[in-house]
C-alpha positions as CSV (number, residue, x, y, z in Angstrom):
1,X,132.8,111.9,85.0
2,X,131.7,108.4,86.0
3,X,131.7,109.4,89.6
4,X,129.5,112.4,88.9
5,X,127.1,110.1,87.1
6,X,127.0,107.7,90.1
7,X,126.6,110.4,92.5
8,X,123.7,111.8,90.3
9,X,122.2,108.4,90.1
10,X,122.4,107.7,93.8
11,X,120.8,111.3,94.3
12,X,117.9,110.4,92.1
13,X,117.3,107.1,93.6
14,X,117.4,108.8,96.9
15,X,114.8,111.5,96.1
16,X,112.6,109.0,94.3
17,X,112.4,106.6,97.4
18,X,112.1,109.5,100.0
19,X,109.0,110.9,97.9
20,X,107.5,107.6,97.3
21,X,107.9,106.6,100.9
22,X,104.5,108.0,101.8
23,X,103.0,107.4,98.5
24,X,101.0,104.5,97.3
25,X,100.4,103.1,93.8
26,X,97.6,101.7,91.8
27,X,98.5,98.5,90.1
28,X,99.2,98.1,86.5
29,X,95.6,96.6,86.2
30,X,94.2,99.8,87.6
31,X,93.1,98.2,90.8
32,X,93.7,99.4,94.3
33,X,92.4,97.6,97.4
34,X,92.0,99.0,100.8
35,X,91.3,96.8,103.9
36,X,89.8,98.7,106.9
37,X,90.2,97.3,110.4
38,X,88.3,99.2,113.1
39,X,87.4,98.4,116.6
40,X,89.8,95.5,117.0
41,X,89.7,96.3,120.9
42,X,92.8,94.4,121.9
43,X,93.1,94.3,125.6
44,X,96.0,91.7,126.4
45,X,93.6,88.8,126.8
46,X,93.7,85.5,125.0
47,X,91.0,86.6,122.6
48,X,93.5,89.0,121.0
49,X,95.1,86.0,119.2
50,X,91.8,85.3,117.6
51,X,91.5,88.7,116.3
52,X,95.0,88.4,114.7
53,X,94.0,85.3,113.0
54,X,90.9,87.0,111.6
55,X,93.2,89.9,110.4
56,X,95.7,87.3,108.7
57,X,92.7,85.6,107.0
58,X,91.3,88.8,105.6
59,X,94.7,90.0,104.4
60,X,95.4,86.7,102.8
61,X,92.1,86.8,101.0
62,X,92.0,90.4,99.9
63,X,95.7,91.1,99.3
64,X,95.2,94.8,100.0
65,X,97.6,97.5,98.8
66,X,97.1,99.3,102.2
67,X,95.3,98.6,105.5
68,X,93.6,101.6,107.3
69,X,93.3,101.1,111.1
70,X,90.6,103.3,112.0
71,X,90.5,103.5,115.7
72,X,90.0,101.6,119.0
73,X,92.7,99.2,118.0
74,X,92.9,98.7,121.9
75,X,90.5,98.9,124.7
76,X,92.0,101.6,126.7
77,X,89.6,100.9,129.7
78,X,91.2,97.6,130.2
79,X,94.6,99.2,130.7
80,X,96.2,97.2,133.6
81,X,98.4,100.1,134.6
82,X,101.6,98.5,133.3
83,X,104.2,100.4,131.3
84,X,104.6,99.4,127.6
85,X,101.0,98.2,127.6
86,X,100.0,100.0,124.5
87,X,103.3,99.3,122.6
88,X,102.9,95.6,123.3
89,X,99.3,95.6,121.9
90,X,100.4,97.7,119.1
91,X,103.1,95.2,118.3
92,X,100.3,92.5,118.2
93,X,97.8,94.3,116.0
94,X,100.4,95.3,113.5
95,X,102.0,91.8,113.3
96,X,99.9,90.5,110.5
97,X,100.7,93.5,108.3
98,X,104.4,93.3,109.2
99,X,104.3,89.6,108.3
100,X,103.0,90.1,105.0
101,X,104.8,93.4,104.1
102,X,101.5,95.3,103.8
103,X,101.7,99.1,104.5
104,X,99.1,100.6,106.9
105,X,97.8,104.0,108.1
106,X,96.5,104.6,111.5
107,X,93.8,106.8,112.9
108,X,92.8,107.2,116.6
109,X,89.7,106.0,118.1
110,X,88.1,107.3,121.3
111,X,89.7,104.5,123.4
112,X,93.3,104.3,121.9
113,X,94.6,107.1,124.1
114,X,93.3,105.8,127.5
115,X,96.3,103.5,128.2
116,X,99.9,104.5,129.1
117,X,100.6,106.5,125.8
118,X,99.2,109.8,124.6
119,X,97.6,110.1,121.3
120,X,100.5,111.8,119.9
121,X,102.9,109.2,121.5
122,X,101.0,106.5,119.7
123,X,101.3,108.2,116.3
124,X,105.0,108.7,116.7
125,X,105.5,105.2,117.7
126,X,103.6,103.9,114.9
127,X,105.1,106.3,112.4
128,X,108.6,105.0,113.2
129,X,107.8,101.5,111.5
130,X,108.9,101.5,108.0
131,X,105.6,100.0,106.9
132,X,103.5,102.6,108.5
133,X,102.1,105.6,106.6
134,X,100.8,107.2,109.5
135,X,101.7,110.9,110.2
136,X,100.4,114.0,112.1
137,X,100.3,117.8,111.5
138,X,101.3,120.2,114.3
139,X,98.9,123.1,115.0
140,X,95.4,121.5,114.2
141,X,93.0,119.5,116.4
142,X,93.9,115.9,116.8
143,X,97.1,114.0,116.3
144,X,96.4,111.6,113.4
145,X,95.4,113.9,110.5
146,X,97.2,113.3,107.2
147,X,96.7,112.3,103.6
148,X,98.3,109.8,101.3
149,X,98.6,110.3,97.6
150,X,97.7,107.4,95.5
151,X,99.6,107.3,92.1
152,X,99.4,105.5,88.9
153,X,102.5,104.0,87.5
154,X,103.4,107.3,85.8
155,X,103.7,109.0,89.2
156,X,100.6,111.1,88.5
157,X,98.1,111.4,91.5
158,X,94.8,109.6,90.7
159,X,93.4,109.8,94.2
160,X,94.1,110.8,97.9
161,X,93.4,108.8,101.0
162,X,92.6,111.3,103.7
163,X,92.9,110.3,107.5
164,X,91.2,112.4,110.2
165,X,91.3,112.0,114.0
166,X,87.8,112.6,115.1
167,X,88.8,113.0,118.9
168,X,87.3,111.3,121.8
169,X,84.2,112.7,123.2
170,X,81.9,115.8,122.7
171,X,81.4,117.7,119.4
172,X,80.8,121.5,119.7
173,X,79.8,121.0,123.3
174,X,77.3,118.2,122.7
175,X,77.5,114.9,124.6
176,X,78.5,111.8,122.7
177,X,81.5,111.2,120.3
178,X,83.7,113.9,119.0
179,X,83.7,115.2,115.3
180,X,86.1,116.2,112.7
181,X,86.5,120.1,113.0
182,X,87.0,122.6,110.2
183,X,90.7,123.3,111.0
184,X,91.3,119.6,110.3
185,X,90.1,119.8,106.7
186,X,91.2,123.4,105.8
187,X,94.8,122.6,106.1
């Protein structure tokens, strides 16, 4: 009987951890803090390190529950043709969150896929980090469309964080930046 109880307990712990892995929780004080980093435009130059220090300062000051990276984390037009260019910059711009154990979600910008990795490859790489909440859904436009439930301490959904890939250029045939399309929000 003790072995059955142990197996049951381990199974419950496994199920709880696997369902919580993509969920976030409101604090016991009812607060939930999101920091958004957008247009970091890392390019492999020395200025990238100043950007990282700004990230660290903001994270230390705000102590967020999650960081949302909303595009143009790198400057694709500055890709030098090297292999692993994007991955090396990804390692840089995620370092402050990894150092502090802060989870993040990533959405593409119009410049992120202009380097050595496709948009989908970027999401797959990002998703492989245990702190990343990033995801994608096959069969709809874009490659960084997903949602993250925000739960209270009783595991009830109190809010949902939606992340959409707004593409690169051209919306319904118009010039300029792309947009979010109906198939992305009707899933």
